[in-house]
N, C-alpha and C positions, 0 to 999 in steps of 0.2 A: 877872232881865230889868229890873225896876224900878231896880236899883242902877246899871244903864248909863244910864237915863235921867236919874236924878238926878244924875249925874256931868256931863251936858251943860250946857251954859248954856241956860236955860228949860226944863229937863228935867222940872221938875215940871208945868209947863203942858203940854208935850207928852204927858206920861204920862197926865194928865187928859183929854186931847183923845182920845187912843187909847182910853181907857176908856169915853168917851161913844160913839165911833164903834163900839167893839166890841158896846157895849149896844144900840145902834141896829140893827146888822146882825143881831144874834141876835134880837131881837125881831120883826124884819121876816121872818126866816127861819122863826121858830116860828109867826108868823101865816100865812105862805103855806102852810106844811106842813099846818097843821091845817085851813085852809080847803080844801086839795087833798083831804085824808083824808075831811072831813066831805062833800065835794061826791060823792067816789067811793061813801062809803058810804050815801048818801041814796037813798030809793027815789022813782021818779017825780019828778024834780028837772028842770025844763025849763032851757033855756039861758039864759034870762033871770032865773032864780030864784037866790037865794042859800041856803045851807044854813042852818038855824036855829042861834041863837048858842049854846044849850046844847049842840049838837053839835060846833060849834067849840071850846067850851071843853073839852068831853070829850076831844076828840083832842089838844088842847094839853098837858092833863094828862097823858095817856098817854105823849106824846113826853117830857114832863119826867120822869115816872117811870123810864121806860126810860134816860134819860140819867143821872139820879141812881144808879140801882141798878147801872150799868155803872162809874160813876165811884167810888163808894163800896164796890161789891162784888168788887174785885179787879184793877181797873186794865186793863192791856193783855191779860194772861192771860185774863181773864173775858171781855173783847171778842172774842179770838180763839176761844174756846170757843163763844160765841154765834154767829160766822160760820160755823164748821164745821158746828154743829147745824142752823142754818137753811139752809145750803146743800144738804143732802141732799135734802129735798122739792123744792126748785127745780131740782136736777138732773134728777128725774124729769119736772118740769112742762117743762122745756126740752126734754127728749127727745121727748115727746109732742107739744110745739109744733112741733118740728122735722120729725116724721113727716107731722103735718097740713100743714104748709107744703108739703112735697114733693109729698104727694096734690094739694094745691090746684093747685100749678104744673103738674103733669101734666094734671090736669083742664083747666086754662086753655089749655094748649098744644094739647090736643086739640080744644077748642072753637074756638080762633083758626084752626086749619088749615080747618076747614069754613067759617067766615067768609071767609076768603081766597079759597078756591075760589068762593064766591059772588059775591064782589067781581070775581074774574077772568073770571068767566062772564057777568056782566051787560053788558060792552060788546058781546060777541058776539052777545047775543039783541037788542041794540037796533039794529045794523047790519043785521041778517038780515031 
């Protein structure tokens, strides 16, 4: 890929610019991901508080370790194995969430029909 940019006029400048933009993008992505994970993992964190710095650094290091282990540990084949292994528990969780959603919708529909009856009966009581 670098050879293509080197062959273009101003290619080395474009290659340098792309490297800087990529570095900024990856840094922002890692920062926001570690912030999100630290916020989700923190107990009793109000909406106006931020997670502690060491907590964000911990999650940034975990994300980096996972990325490096996949990159140096076998490439695409290792990534496919990780996806298959982690999807099995998620299938069970999604199944339970689906059953819970169906139960919640049934309960909500049962509750809304009694509310509709009350709303429809109110005007007749007022006019009588």
